[in-house]
N, C-alpha and C positions, 0 to 999 in steps of 0.2 A: 599289812600290820601284823598278821600272823607270822610272817617271815621274820620281822624285827623282834617279835617276842621270842622266837627261837634263838636268835642271835644273842640277845642280851642274857637270856638264861644260860646259854652255852658258856659264855665267858664267866658267868657267876659261879660255875662249878669248877673252874680252873683254879683250884685252891692253891697250888704252888705259885707263889708270887714271883714268878721267874719268867723273863722275856724269852722269846724264841731265839734271840741271838746271844743267850747266856748272860745278859745284863741283869744284875740283881735288882729287884724292885726296891723302891725307896722305903726304908723302914718306917713304920708308923710311930707316932710319939708315945711316950710312956703311958701305960694304962690301956693301950689298944692290944687286941689279940689278932695276930695275923698268922693263921695256920700255914705251915709249910708242908704239910702232908695231906694226902687225899685218902679218906677211909676206903677200904676195899669193900667189895659187895658183901663179904662175910662179916664185916664189922670190925675186923682187925686193922690196926694202923700199921702200914708198912714203914720202911725206913724213910728218913727225911728225903725230900725231893733232891737236895743237893748231892746226896750219896747214891742216886739211882742211875747215873749215866752208863754204868757198866752193864745194866740190864736193859735190853731193847724192849720198848713197849709192845704189848701184844697186838697183833694185826688181826682185824676182823676177817673171818674166813670168807673167801669169795664163793658165791654160789655159782655164777658163770657170768659171761659178758652180755647176756640177753637184756634187752631194754625193757624196763617195766612198763606196764600199761600206763597211758597218760592219765593224770588226775581228771575227774569229771569237771565240767563247767569251764569257765574262763580260767586261763592260766594265771598263776600267782604273779603279781607285779615284781619286777626285779628290785631288790633292796639296794639303796645307795649306801654302800659301805664306807664311802669316803668320810662320813661324819665321825666314825669311830676308829678308822684305820690308824694304827700307830699311836694310839692314845692309851692312857692308863685308866682303868675302870675299877672302882671299888664296888663290891657287892654288899649291900646292906643286908643285915639279917631279915629274913622274911617275916612279915607280920601275919600272925594267925588271927583272922577276924571272925572266927567261929569258935564254938565250944567243942569242936570235934576232938581236941586233944591230940593223942598220939597218932590217930589216923591221919590228921593233917600233917604231922611231922614226918611220918613215913612217906606220905605222898610227895611232899616237897623234896625230901632227901632222894627219893627215886628219880624225880625229874632232874635234880642237880647232877646226880651221878651219870644219868643218861646223856645229858647235854655235854658233860665234861668228856665222856668217851668220844663223842663226835668232834668236839672242839680240838682234841689232840691231833686230829687229821687235817685241821684247817690252819693255814698260815696267816690269817687275817689280823689277829690281835697282837699288840706289842707285849703287854703284860696286864695282869688282873690281880686284885687283892680281895680276898674273902674276909670281910670284917667279922670279928668274933662275937661271942655272946655278950661280952662286956661293953659292946658299943652303946653309946648314948641312945636312949629310946626316942624315936621321932614318930609322929603320925605319918602314914605312907604318902600323904599329899602335902606335907609341910616342906615347901621348897627351901625356906630359910634355914630350918633346923638341919635338913639333910645336907644342904650345901656346906654348912659350917662343919659338919662331921667329915665331909669329903675334903675340905680344905685342911683340916687337922691331919688327915691321913695322906696328904699330898697327892690326891687323885684329881684328875681333870673331870671325870664324870662319876656319878654314883647311880647304881641300879637299885631300885626299891621294888619289891614285889610283895603281894599279899594273896592269901587264899581263904576262901570261905566255902563251907559246905552248902550245897543247893540241891534239894531233891536227892536223887541217887548219884549225883556227881559233884563237881566243884566249879567254882568261878575263880579264874586266875586273873589278877590285875597286876600289870607290870609297867613301869615307866623309868626313864633315865633322866637324871637331873644334871644340867651343866653347872658345875661348881662356880665358875667365874661369873656367870650371869644370873645365878640363883633362879633358874627357871627349868621347866621340863623341856628337854631336847625336842625340837619340832618332829612330829610324826613318830614319836617314840613311845607313846602311851597306848596300851592295848588291853582289852578285857575280853575274855573268851570263856564260854562254858564248855566243860568237858563232861559229857553225859555218861559217866561210868564211875564205878567205885572199885573196879578191879585193877590191881596194881600193874598187871601185865599189859592191860589196855593203856594205862597212863604212860608207861614207859615207851610202848610202841608209838603212841601219838607224839610224845615229846621227841623221840628219835626222828620221826618224819619231819617235824618242825625244824629241828636242828640241822638236818641234812640239807633242806631247802635253803635255810637262812645262811648257813656257812658254806654253801656251794660245794658240799662233799657228795660225791657220787655214791649213792646208797641203793641197795636193792635187796629184797627178800622174796620169799615164795609162799604162795597159798596152795595148800594141798586140797584138791577136790577129788573124791572118789565117786565118779559118775559111771555106773556100769552099763549104760545104754548109749549107743552111738548117736541116737536121735536127741540126746540131751544137749541143749545149748547152755553154756556156762556164762554167767554175767558177773563181773566184779565192778561194784559201784555203778551198776546200770550200763556198763560197757561190755560188749561181746568179747570174750576172751578166745584166742585161738586154741584149737584142740589138737593134741598129738595122738589121741586115742590110746594113750598109755594110762595105766591105772595104778596109783592116782595121778591125776594131772598136776603138774607143778607150774604154776602161773606166776610170772615175775611181776612184782608190784613194788612201789615205794614202801618204806616202813610206815606203819600207822595202823589204824583200826579201819578195816574194810568190810563192805557188805557184799556177801556172796549169795547168789540164787541160781536156780536152773529153770529152764523152760523146755517144754515139748509141745511144738505147735503153738496153739493159743493158750495152753495151760502153763501156769508158772507157779513156782514155790514161793513161800515167804522168805524173807532175807534172814541170813545168819551173820552176826558180827564176829569177825575174827581179827586177832592182833597178829601183826607180822613185825619181826625185829630185823635189824640190819644184818644181812648175811645169813639169815636164819629162815626157818620154815614155820608156818602156822600149824596149829593142830589140824588134823584131817577133818574135812567136812564131807560126810557121807550123803549122797543123793540117791534116792530110790524111788521107784514108781509102784503104787499100790494097784490092786485089781480094779478099783473104782476110779483110777486116774489121778489120785493124789500124788504130790511130789514132796514128801517131807524131807527136810534136811536135819541131820543129826551130827553133833560134834563128838569127836572121839572121846573127850573127857566125860561126856554123858553116858557112854557105853561101858566105861570101866574095863577096858581091855577086850570087850567082845566086838563082834562085827554084826551089822544089820543083815537081815535076810536079803537075798538078791531081789532085784526088780522083777515084777510080773507083768504080763500083758494085760491090757485093759479089757475087761469082759463087758462087751456091749450087748444089751438085750435085743431080741428080734424086734424089728420095727413093725412087723405085721400085726402082732397082738394089739398094741396100743392104737394103731390105725383102725383095726377092725372094730375095737370097742368104741372108738370115736364115731365111726360110721353108724354103728347100731344105735348110739345115743342120738345122733342126728335123725335117724329113721323114726325113733320114738317121738321126737319133737315134731317132725313133719306130720306124722300120723295124728298127733293130738291137735295140731292147728287145722289139719284137713277136716277132722271130725267136727271141730267147732264151727268152721266155715259152712259145712254141710247143714248142721243144725240151724245156723243163722239164716241160711237160704230158705229152709223149710218154714221157718218162723215168719219171714217176710211174705212168702207166698200165701200162707194161711191168713195173715192179716188182710192182704189185698182181696182174697176170695171172700172173706167174711164181710168186708165193706161192700163188695159188689152185690152180694145176696141181699144186703140191707138196703142199698141205694138203687139197685138195678142198673148201675153204671160204674165204670172205674173212674174215680176221681184222679186229679193230678198227682196227689201224694201216693195213691195206689200204683200208678204207672211207674213212679220213681222207685217204689219198693220192689216192684217186679223186676226192673232193670238191675237193682242191687242184688236181688236174689239170684239172678242169672249169673252175675259176676262171681258171687260167693260160691255158687255151685261149681263153676269152672275151676276156681282156685282149690276148692276141696278135692275135686277129682285129680288135679295135677299133684297136689301134696300127698294124697293117699297112694297114687301110683309111685311117686318118688320114694315114699317111705318104704314101700315094698322092695324097690330096687336097692336102696341103701341098706336095708336090713339083710337082704340076701348077700350083698357084697361084703358087709361087715362080718357076717357069720362065717363066710368062707375064709377071710383073712385071719379071723380070731381063732378058729378051731381046725381049719384044714391044713395050716402050715405050722 
């Protein structure tokens, strides 16, 4: 479903209503707005699409041919593109279902532009029409209304999307309507939460979705500055190969990735980094503190500075804590031994007093004498053990 979402948004940004074989798109009826230009990233409007064949489209820079790390978990299911192949698609104006205002608008424009950039490298679609702001308003789930709009614009399918703010991110909802059948195209409806409000993260995530959906080979790099050879680098919980160059450049698909490092059984917290197609993430610095911590710091947080180098872990001597532990055990054994000794003396005194009074040991007196003997034995063992433990603990704590 995520792959289909990438596909339909990709074609929604292909604002020039122009087929890949130079067939002009069917003009919409009077009163419709069908933009023939695509705004640039700077906000300026370039020349109409029909006048641009003389200028070759920019090609994304190649990082290299290294294969990116596989995505974690089960692989994405392959999208059946036959449902949309060689069909016309109208892209309905996105419905803003929240009161976030311009933040929503900028967010959606960034996604559309990002998907459009990837769509230019895909030969899958015949043509697409971006319906203008003057389009009749419909609820995003109203199949009859949306299909009537598509019919008037001579489109076989209509894409409708909406966005709503949620927490520190957004919920995207996208579906495609079949105009002839006035229904949602099977398996074309998707909703997903993107837990970020940073536009760079939004664009990287959208680019990754578009590359997978449109079957465009895309790769970027994550920079990790790990200055110790014993640091293992994990991207999305997958062990990354190390070249032991600094920084490491790890090939990944575009998107928002989680990076962390580990040394033995110690591990850092994760850092989220955005990676664009053919580009590099900001550098993630990994360092080790003297207490064994492994903090990760983004270059943007350092404002041009560099973190201090890693240091060796300072481990305290084991002899002192062990010595103090033994001395504590000696004190405990001595206390119990003294108690048992006093208990033994008390039992003997009671038995002797009864003998002087009765002239004979009663059964209870004999039992007390046996218990006194056992208590005396325990007391002697504990007192001797406490002396040995105290001596050993003192040597470990103070002599080393």
